[in-house]
TILUMLO-331006 format. One record per residue (C-alpha): residue in one letter; x, y, z; residue number from 1. Coordinates in pm, whole numbers, padded with zeros to 5 digits. Layout:
N
a:X:Y:Z:NUM
...
***
This chain:
326
m:-04309:04024:-04229:1
k:-04616:03950:-04015:2
q:-04602:03856:-03647:3
l:-04679:03488:-03584:4
s:-04930:03393:-03317:5
k:-04772:03230:-03013:6
e:-05073:03030:-02899:7
s:-05232:02900:-03218:8
v:-05144:02726:-03544:9
n:-05004:02957:-03813:10
w:-05027:02910:-04189:11
l:-04758:03063:-04412:12
e:-04763:03087:-04789:13
v:-04424:03060:-04961:14
g:-04346:03348:-05197:15
a:-04153:03319:-05522:16
e:-03851:03490:-05365:17
e:-03840:03227:-05088:18
a:-03868:02919:-05309:19
g:-03586:02665:-05303:20
q:-03499:02692:-04934:21
r:-03486:02384:-04716:22
i:-03787:02378:-04483:23
d:-03584:02431:-04164:24
n:-03402:02734:-04308:25
y:-03735:02878:-04426:26
l:-03882:02843:-04076:27
i:-03576:02987:-03901:28
r:-03630:03314:-04093:29
w:-03983:03333:-03950:30
l:-03923:03198:-03601:31
k:-03687:03464:-03470:32
g:-03575:03395:-03116:33
v:-03656:03022:-03133:34
p:-03351:02796:-03095:35
k:-03258:02618:-03417:36
s:-03264:02286:-03231:37
h:-03633:02342:-03153:38
v:-03709:02427:-03516:39
y:-03535:02107:-03626:40
r:-03738:01908:-03368:41
i:-04081:02027:-03483:42
v:-03985:01949:-03843:43
r:-03861:01598:-03761:44
s:-04162:01525:-03538:45
g:-04408:01596:-03819:46
e:-04571:01895:-03647:47
v:-04481:02108:-03949:48
r:-04696:02024:-04252:49
v:-04677:02147:-04612:50
n:-04997:02151:-04815:51
k:-05153:01945:-04532:52
g:-04900:01664:-04575:53
r:-04597:01545:-04379:54
i:-04255:01636:-04517:55
g:-03898:01538:-04433:56
p:-03624:01775:-04310:57
q:-03468:01779:-04660:58
y:-03783:01916:-04824:59
r:-03733:02241:-05019:60
v:-04028:02479:-05022:61
q:-04188:02581:-05351:62
a:-04372:02899:-05446:63
g:-04735:02871:-05336:64
d:-04671:02606:-05068:65
r:-04889:02644:-04756:66
v:-04682:02569:-04447:67
r:-04845:02476:-04116:68
v:-04650:02598:-03812:69
p:-04762:02457:-03476:70
p:-04814:02677:-03168:71
i:-04472:02792:-03054:72
r:-04335:03076:-02844:73
v:-04171:03333:-03072:74
a:-03948:03612:-02939:75
p:-04063:03954:-03064:76
r:-03881:04089:-03367:77
p:-03674:04406:-03327:78
v:-03885:04712:-03394:79
l:-03784:05011:-03600:80
t:-03732:05228:-03292:81
s:-03431:05012:-03199:82
v:-03243:05142:-03504:83
k:-03037:05453:-03450:84
p:-03197:05739:-03651:85
v:-02864:05854:-03799:86
a:-02772:05506:-03924:87
r:-03127:05449:-04052:88
l:-03121:05777:-04243:89
a:-02779:05702:-04395:90
l:-02898:05366:-04520:91
a:-03226:05506:-04652:92
l:-03053:05783:-04850:93
d:-02748:05600:-04978:94
i:-02901:05328:-05195:95
l:-02692:05281:-05509:96
y:-02927:05040:-05686:97
e:-03245:04847:-05618:98
d:-03478:04620:-05811:99
a:-03689:04312:-05736:100
a:-03381:04092:-05683:101
l:-03108:04321:-05549:102
l:-03042:04600:-05302:103
v:-02701:04769:-05320:104
i:-02595:05036:-05071:105
n:-02294:05255:-05005:106
k:-02205:05135:-04655:107
p:-02055:05397:-04424:108
s:-01737:05326:-04229:109
g:-01792:05226:-03866:110
l:-02106:05020:-03927:111
a:-02079:04641:-03911:112
v:-02260:04440:-04178:113
h:-02427:04219:-03915:114
g:-02466:04199:-03538:115
g:-02244:03988:-03314:116
s:-01903:04015:-03147:117
g:-02016:04306:-02932:118
v:-02221:04471:-03209:119
s:-02595:04471:-03137:120
l:-02717:04582:-03481:121
g:-02549:04577:-03820:122
v:-02652:04669:-04172:123
i:-02867:04359:-04222:124
e:-03053:04413:-03893:125
h:-03107:04783:-03971:126
l:-03251:04703:-04312:127
r:-03473:04420:-04193:128
a:-03613:04645:-03920:129
a:-03670:04928:-04168:130
r:-03836:04688:-04418:131
p:-04057:04457:-04208:132
q:-04254:04363:-04523:133
a:-03946:04208:-04688:134
r:-03984:03830:-04704:135
f:-03616:03771:-04786:136
l:-03310:03991:-04737:137
e:-02959:03848:-04706:138
l:-02601:03970:-04745:139
v:-02437:03861:-05071:140
h:-02090:03940:-04937:141
r:-01933:04126:-04645:142
l:-01725:04435:-04576:143
d:-01515:04496:-04267:144
r:-01673:04731:-04016:145
d:-01430:05016:-04092:146
t:-01446:04969:-04471:147
s:-01691:05185:-04666:148
g:-01841:05137:-05009:149
v:-02045:04903:-05226:150
l:-02236:04636:-05032:151
m:-02481:04404:-05205:152
l:-02785:04227:-05060:153
a:-03020:03979:-05224:154
k:-03399:04012:-05202:155
k:-03461:03663:-05341:156
r:-03302:03333:-05251:157
l:-03237:03234:-05612:158
a:-03057:03565:-05665:159
l:-02842:03494:-05359:160
v:-02751:03146:-05485:161
t:-02662:03279:-05831:162
l:-02445:03560:-05694:163
h:-02266:03328:-05451:164
e:-02187:03105:-05748:165
q:-02032:03402:-05930:166
l:-01825:03481:-05620:167
r:-01699:03123:-05589:168
e:-01606:03107:-05957:169
g:-01429:03445:-05954:170
r:-01676:03600:-06198:171
m:-01764:03895:-05975:172
h:-01538:04199:-06025:173
k:-01461:04388:-05700:174
v:-01230:04692:-05681:175
y:-01118:04884:-05371:176
l:-00914:05198:-05305:177
a:-00655:05193:-05026:178
l:-00412:05456:-04896:179
v:-00092:05288:-04777:180
r:00221:05393:-04590:181
g:00522:05373:-04823:182
h:00637:05476:-05169:183
w:00482:05220:-05408:184
r:00678:05226:-05733:185
e:00515:04962:-05954:186
a:00231:05052:-06191:187
k:00079:04705:-06145:188
r:00161:04414:-05916:189
a:-00014:04079:-05875:190
v:00013:03929:-05528:191
k:-00054:03560:-05466:192
a:00000:03485:-05098:193
p:-00209:03219:-04915:194
l:-00389:03329:-04599:195
s:-00470:03151:-04273:196
k:-00696:03251:-03986:197
y:-00584:03229:-03624:198
v:-00706:03345:-03284:199
l:-00514:03556:-03032:200
a:-00507:03469:-02663:201
s:-00761:03749:-02614:202
g:-01002:03571:-02848:203
e:-00959:03823:-03130:204
r:-00951:03669:-03477:205
r:-00667:03756:-03711:206
v:-00534:03653:-04055:207
s:-00176:03604:-04170:208
v:00017:03494:-04477:209
s:00094:03124:-04441:210
d:00220:02856:-04679:211
d:-00055:02619:-04569:212
g:-00331:02880:-04599:213
l:-00604:02924:-04858:214
a:-00510:03067:-05196:215
a:-00549:03446:-05212:216
h:-00488:03666:-05517:217
t:-00498:04047:-05532:218
i:-00393:04280:-05815:219
f:-00270:04624:-05709:220
r:-00246:04926:-05939:221
l:-00084:05256:-05842:222
q:-00321:05553:-05863:223
k:-00121:05830:-05697:224
s:00173:05880:-05462:225
w:00311:06142:-05225:226
p:00684:06053:-05203:227
l:00775:06371:-05015:228
h:00530:06309:-04734:229
d:00683:06193:-04406:230
p:00644:05899:-04433:231
p:00570:05857:-04807:232
l:00213:05756:-04892:233
s:00055:05588:-05196:234
l:-00301:05546:-05320:235
l:-00366:05200:-05466:236
e:-00645:05030:-05652:237
a:-00692:04673:-05529:238
e:-00874:04421:-05747:239
l:-00985:04107:-05567:240
k:-00945:03780:-05754:241
t:-01036:03582:-05442:242
g:-01238:03695:-05142:243
r:-01059:03589:-04825:244
t:-01115:03758:-04489:245
h:-00902:04076:-04455:246
q:-00730:03984:-04782:247
i:-00631:04334:-04898:248
r:-00526:04446:-04551:249
v:-00307:04142:-04485:250
h:-00149:04133:-04831:251
l:-00049:04499:-04804:252
a:00083:04465:-04449:253
h:00282:04158:-04557:254
l:00441:04360:-04837:255
g:00539:04636:-04593:256
f:00270:04880:-04710:257
p:00008:04882:-04431:258
i:-00320:05060:-04491:259
v:-00342:05399:-04323:260
g:-00572:05380:-04021:261
d:-00578:04999:-04005:262
e:-00603:04915:-03634:263
k:-00535:04541:-03679:264
y:-00248:04522:-03927:265
g:-00133:04882:-03964:266
d:00140:05114:-03838:267
f:-00007:05201:-03501:268
v:00231:05491:-03427:269
f:00159:05657:-03761:270
n:-00214:05595:-03726:271
k:-00211:05777:-03393:272
k:-00020:06066:-03548:273
i:-00268:06123:-03830:274
q:-00558:06101:-03585:275
l:-00402:06364:-03359:276
n:-00340:06586:-03663:277
q:-00705:06533:-03765:278
v:-00600:06416:-04113:279
l:-00795:06090:-04094:280
r:-00990:05917:-03818:281
r:-01073:05589:-03992:282
m:-00914:05320:-04207:283
f:-00862:05433:-04568:284
l:-01017:05133:-04744:285
h:-01315:05186:-04972:286
a:-01505:04934:-05187:287
r:-01528:05150:-05498:288
e:-01680:04921:-05760:289
i:-01850:04590:-05817:290
a:-01955:04428:-06144:291
m:-02142:04103:-06201:292
v:-02403:03937:-06419:293
h:-02751:04029:-06298:294
p:-02907:03710:-06153:295
e:-03235:03761:-06340:296
s:-03172:03968:-06654:297
g:-02834:03812:-06738:298
e:-02696:04156:-06823:299
t:-02371:04293:-06681:300
l:-02436:04531:-06392:301
r:-02155:04766:-06281:302
l:-02201:04980:-05972:303
s:-01969:05226:-05799:304
a:-01966:05422:-05475:305
p:-01804:05766:-05455:306
l:-01534:05827:-05197:307
p:-01676:05951:-04864:308
q:-01602:06313:-04778:309
e:-01349:06223:-04508:310
l:-01138:06029:-04762:311
t:-01170:06302:-05024:312
r:-01057:06558:-04767:313
c:-00760:06339:-04675:314
i:-00642:06326:-05037:315
a:-00691:06702:-05073:316
h:-00481:06756:-04759:317
l:-00201:06536:-04897:318
d:-00210:06719:-05232:319
h:-00187:07055:-05055:320
t:00102:06959:-04823:321
h:00287:06787:-05109:322
a:00253:07098:-05330:323
e:00401:07312:-05051:324
a:00695:07074:-05015:325
v:00784:07078:-05386:326
***
């Protein structure tokens, strides 16, 4: 993405991947550092022209449109040197799939998907900095900071709209793996428990099961268990039928099977114990698989991310200690 001049008029040509956006949203992507209120003002005042004509704030840009941007002070975009080399390398090497419409990565645990709330740079900022030529790059969905696995981004606006529609209609298949405290005995269990968001006195946001919350549906399937471990542990597959914030974590905690390593809803005493024993130093929640209809080809695309080494080692440790106890 080129740098806009601060002192003179700029002309932008809308690419096919940017078509369909409202004019203010299109400009906000270019005018980094400029308050949204100022962007709205120059659109309403008529200073922004499209194909040399005035347009209203509801106008949606089309491929090939030439957009006139008046002189405006633009804050410099983050440069590549602001990205930590280790994180940049991990993202560059761990691409699961990429084409003209999609970019799918295996996100590592500990990296937020976007900046904010005390996080300066997230996945989206890392990728935009590493790919300054990209005209459009947006998150299709989100993963918690401590969750690893499949994360999808759209490289075209129409792809983003199509994928969001699949998410809303429950047509996107998302499967996670979670290690929980407790002896899970059912092969399969469907959980329908509505969820509500709330804020602690400290300002931290949380989620809880509540009768007046939004509908939330998760299907759990038992993969493996270690009943002789102290306490017993179970490995579950979690299939999301809805996509509420912290849905898997809160459903499992509500059932009395908190995810191992979960610092918000977990067993804090046990989490500390496994950290001190160097068994696991993160939350054991991994987005293993995602399947959807490709927004351009119409074909079913199924992608999976292998378990990170630290989770594989944790399972191997449990297998070893369980075998000794038998």
